[in-house]
MARLUM-953808 format. One line per field, with one value per residue (C-alpha): x, y, z. Coordinates in steps of 0.001 Angstrom, whole numbers, plus 500000, padded with zeros to 6 digits. Layout:
<atoms>
xx: c(X | ...)
yy: c(Y | ...)
zz: c(Z | ...)
</atoms>
This chain:
<atoms>
xx: c(500104 | 501481 | 501832 | 498905 | 496487 | 498036 | 497210 | 493595 | 492650 | 494115 | 491879 | 488820 | 489516 | 489443 | 486659 | 484480 | 485618 | 484926 | 481411 | 480820 | 481946 | 479927 | 476268 | 476280 | 477241 | 474394 | 472148 | 473538 | 472457 | 469424 | 468026 | 468333 | 467760 | 465046 | 465245 | 463793 | 462690 | 459460 | 457806 | 454759 | 452813 | 454864 | 457565 | 459822 | 461230 | 460135 | 462417 | 460736 | 458138 | 457418 | 458194 | 457064 | 457578 | 455163 | 456104 | 452951 | 453778 | 454913 | 452928 | 456141 | 456919 | 459910 | 459928 | 462132 | 461805 | 463630 | 466398 | 466473 | 467097 | 463744 | 465523 | 465142 | 466382 | 465535 | 468339 | 468139 | 464903 | 464007 | 463556 | 459601 | 456514 | 456188 | 453662 | 455476 | 453581 | 454724 | 452519 | 453378 | 450763 | 449612 | 451200 | 449498 | 449877 | 450846 | 451137 | 453110 | 453895 | 457466 | 458663 | 462390 | 464625 | 467589 | 470767 | 469069 | 468421 | 465039 | 464064 | 460878 | 460262 | 456751 | 454797 | 452523 | 448754 | 446303 | 443207 | 441262 | 442496 | 446844 | 447438 | 447526 | 451074 | 449082 | 446209 | 444194 | 444402 | 441939 | 439102 | 436065 | 435009 | 438804 | 439866 | 443649 | 443751 | 444890 | 441471 | 438835 | 435993 | 435613 | 436239 | 434160 | 436580 | 435795 | 431826 | 432263 | 432155 | 435203 | 436996 | 435079 | 431558 | 433537 | 434225 | 430968 | 429589 | 431632 | 430393 | 427223 | 427077 | 429177 | 426429 | 423622 | 425978 | 425855 | 421954 | 421122 | 423294 | 421353 | 417852 | 418863 | 419534 | 416110 | 414422 | 415887 | 415481 | 412106 | 411060 | 412605 | 410917 | 407631 | 408154 | 407951 | 405380 | 402977 | 403939 | 402972 | 400058 | 398970 | 399826 | 397902 | 394757 | 396182 | 397533 | 394684 | 391941 | 390861 | 392598 | 395529 | 398934 | 402052 | 403947 | 401353 | 401968 | 405667 | 406157 | 403703 | 405809 | 409175 | 408044 | 406733 | 409920 | 412113 | 409658 | 410485 | 414216 | 414373 | 411723 | 413407 | 416776 | 415023 | 413999 | 417180 | 419086 | 415840 | 416254 | 420160 | 420112 | 421742 | 419298 | 418936 | 419009 | 416613 | 415086 | 411419 | 409563 | 406753 | 404818 | 404898 | 407563 | 405372 | 402886 | 405488 | 406836 | 403309 | 402134 | 405216 | 403233 | 400892 | 402726 | 405466 | 403491 | 401832 | 405154 | 405640 | 402528 | 401750 | 404585 | 403109 | 399984 | 401106 | 403014 | 399954 | 397875 | 400733 | 400981 | 397281 | 396932 | 399827 | 397970 | 394848 | 392778 | 391168 | 392525 | 391045 | 391652 | 393693 | 395304 | 392585 | 393470 | 396864 | 395313 | 393387 | 396210 | 398609 | 396391 | 396238 | 399981 | 400745 | 398285 | 400096 | 403263 | 402623 | 400716 | 404123 | 405936 | 403648 | 403880 | 407593 | 407767 | 404471 | 404172 | 400777)
yy: c(500079 | 503367 | 506595 | 508393 | 505531 | 504403 | 507868 | 507966 | 504790 | 506437 | 509284 | 506978 | 504798 | 508160 | 509249 | 506183 | 506130 | 510028 | 508898 | 505774 | 507796 | 510831 | 508751 | 508017 | 511413 | 513368 | 510741 | 511012 | 515125 | 514447 | 512169 | 513473 | 512336 | 512889 | 512729 | 513931 | 513070 | 511178 | 512360 | 511283 | 513903 | 514391 | 515260 | 511896 | 510718 | 506937 | 504155 | 502045 | 503918 | 503246 | 506022 | 505976 | 508692 | 508233 | 510182 | 511275 | 511598 | 507789 | 506225 | 504797 | 504316 | 503717 | 502349 | 502497 | 502405 | 505133 | 504360 | 503977 | 508120 | 508310 | 509399 | 508026 | 508679 | 507580 | 508217 | 508109 | 509607 | 511156 | 515224 | 515457 | 516265 | 513268 | 512505 | 511203 | 508889 | 507874 | 505418 | 503619 | 501085 | 501875 | 505696 | 507288 | 508712 | 511617 | 512330 | 515381 | 516432 | 517631 | 518695 | 517548 | 519176 | 517297 | 517067 | 519327 | 517046 | 517721 | 517635 | 516447 | 516367 | 514453 | 514350 | 511135 | 512192 | 509623 | 511458 | 509809 | 512859 | 513896 | 517291 | 518643 | 519704 | 521938 | 523305 | 520960 | 518626 | 521332 | 520846 | 519519 | 515996 | 515490 | 513037 | 511770 | 507739 | 507302 | 507928 | 505497 | 508016 | 511354 | 514728 | 517428 | 519376 | 517247 | 517271 | 520862 | 522493 | 525197 | 524992 | 528300 | 525976 | 522788 | 525309 | 526434 | 523238 | 522105 | 525192 | 524888 | 520578 | 522040 | 523892 | 521239 | 519247 | 521693 | 522244 | 519033 | 518085 | 521047 | 520069 | 516230 | 517729 | 519790 | 516685 | 514395 | 517325 | 517855 | 514166 | 514343 | 517846 | 515740 | 513942 | 516533 | 518283 | 515652 | 514881 | 518342 | 518530 | 515077 | 516902 | 520100 | 518323 | 517263 | 520802 | 523426 | 521994 | 523299 | 520651 | 519891 | 520218 | 522438 | 519192 | 519031 | 521673 | 522444 | 518968 | 520478 | 523932 | 521603 | 519503 | 522842 | 523993 | 521354 | 521197 | 524870 | 524808 | 521149 | 523002 | 526447 | 524468 | 522494 | 525418 | 527457 | 524656 | 524900 | 528605 | 528744 | 525975 | 528022 | 528558 | 527371 | 529507 | 528405 | 525573 | 525301 | 523932 | 520892 | 518616 | 517498 | 520270 | 522616 | 521723 | 521761 | 524615 | 526316 | 524286 | 525948 | 529460 | 528142 | 525925 | 528482 | 531459 | 529046 | 527484 | 531443 | 532380 | 528951 | 529978 | 533271 | 531986 | 529410 | 531754 | 533977 | 530761 | 529625 | 532525 | 532669 | 529369 | 529794 | 532217 | 530756 | 532260 | 530687 | 530897 | 533867 | 536641 | 535412 | 533360 | 531212 | 530397 | 528477 | 525131 | 525559 | 527135 | 524628 | 521865 | 523409 | 524252 | 520534 | 519403 | 521335 | 520551 | 517017 | 517366 | 518941 | 516216 | 513690 | 515669 | 514809 | 511123 | 509335 | 509060 | 510487)
zz: c(500006 | 499243 | 501527 | 499827 | 500089 | 503885 | 504755 | 503392 | 504987 | 508350 | 507787 | 507456 | 510507 | 512493 | 511233 | 511624 | 515364 | 515965 | 514583 | 516265 | 519778 | 519053 | 518633 | 522497 | 523292 | 521450 | 523222 | 526465 | 526180 | 525023 | 528399 | 531903 | 535555 | 537715 | 541735 | 544967 | 548524 | 549311 | 553057 | 555008 | 556292 | 559718 | 557550 | 557881 | 554886 | 553562 | 552733 | 549925 | 548534 | 544672 | 542592 | 538726 | 536283 | 533337 | 529981 | 528958 | 525328 | 525025 | 527723 | 528764 | 532659 | 534370 | 538437 | 541099 | 545065 | 547725 | 549825 | 553214 | 553423 | 551264 | 548298 | 544544 | 541666 | 538003 | 535673 | 531704 | 531329 | 527464 | 527470 | 528051 | 530298 | 532710 | 535489 | 538879 | 541098 | 544496 | 546631 | 549931 | 551376 | 554803 | 554641 | 551362 | 547950 | 545706 | 542699 | 540501 | 536743 | 535726 | 532967 | 532006 | 529705 | 528060 | 530267 | 533236 | 536060 | 537763 | 541135 | 542548 | 546175 | 547316 | 550710 | 550631 | 551957 | 553437 | 551948 | 548987 | 546635 | 547337 | 547306 | 543820 | 542121 | 539168 | 538408 | 535662 | 539036 | 540929 | 537959 | 539086 | 537639 | 536864 | 539874 | 539573 | 538865 | 542544 | 543551 | 544757 | 544881 | 543846 | 546100 | 546907 | 544661 | 542027 | 542428 | 542046 | 545447 | 546379 | 549447 | 551227 | 549956 | 551885 | 555357 | 555128 | 555277 | 557930 | 559583 | 559125 | 560435 | 563436 | 564241 | 564181 | 565890 | 568870 | 568410 | 568458 | 571687 | 573239 | 572194 | 574086 | 577303 | 576857 | 576245 | 578810 | 581436 | 580340 | 580526 | 584455 | 585187 | 584416 | 587560 | 590210 | 587944 | 588239 | 591987 | 592821 | 591107 | 592909 | 596177 | 595523 | 596257 | 599742 | 600902 | 600198 | 601650 | 605294 | 607541 | 605682 | 607666 | 607099 | 606545 | 603104 | 602315 | 602792 | 600268 | 597971 | 597534 | 597768 | 594521 | 593202 | 593446 | 591968 | 589184 | 588463 | 588355 | 586196 | 583847 | 583574 | 583050 | 580369 | 578711 | 578560 | 576353 | 574082 | 573971 | 573713 | 570819 | 567956 | 565231 | 561536 | 559061 | 556584 | 557982 | 558534 | 561815 | 561135 | 562072 | 566135 | 566350 | 565702 | 568073 | 570847 | 570156 | 570059 | 574095 | 575275 | 574912 | 577374 | 579835 | 579776 | 581016 | 583336 | 584904 | 585450 | 586992 | 588994 | 591572 | 591883 | 592441 | 594636 | 597077 | 597716 | 598568 | 600904 | 602766 | 603126 | 604408 | 606652 | 608460 | 608568 | 605728 | 603376 | 599762 | 598397 | 595502 | 592204 | 594968 | 594347 | 590571 | 591653 | 591682 | 587914 | 586407 | 587556 | 585809 | 582695 | 582726 | 583798 | 580751 | 578558 | 579406 | 579290 | 575587 | 574640 | 575797 | 573765 | 570993 | 570352 | 571992 | 570354 | 566321 | 565152)
</atoms>
């Protein structure tokens, strides 16, 4: 082989070597890596978390696991848009989206969420009726409720819970108050006669006082229970409230008339004047109170 031929062969070989070595360099420059740290809701790093990076253009997914320090790294990823998903059984899931640029390593840290919908990392995940693939059921946001509306619903529910609790106390105290009310009505027949003893009148007075204390304590919980705007009173509840306009004033008037009658009897006088209405008023009051209890205790 002459000198010129040898030189030509050497140049061709050198060109071939440079060409073959340049192709991996070009391919390497077109790829990049993705890394990050996975934490639980308390902020602690989580090992052995399954992390996948799905290329949104090709649909190809690459998976890996976090190390002991909760760090993951996926190398040799082509540039493009990716959906990164992290999941750990018993801890939670999270999904985010990243855009990888050739030759520029990207970091994506994730915090696992135990809720049905992981925290959103992009505006598209906040759109109604667009639940992520990791969800088992739509969230309130998916159904079109804004965060303000969700907070309003929670406040309304708390108000309703408080009202329910106070009305339950009102009902129980009302049932307890019925015992001394009935007992005071029964003893009234033996406390107003001409031959009754001071002990009979004292027992009647004590029962009336106990009935009044329980009644007004029960009424306090009904009056102070939070009102729910937009609700309408119907059926037995309407009757229950209407009867309160009878037994309420009656429970105020009965002890006043009773005190007047007690004083007259203590002086040896016959009960007279408006004090004589103590018995009828007490009976009407007790009857209205009993009907109010039945209105919410018996279905009709």
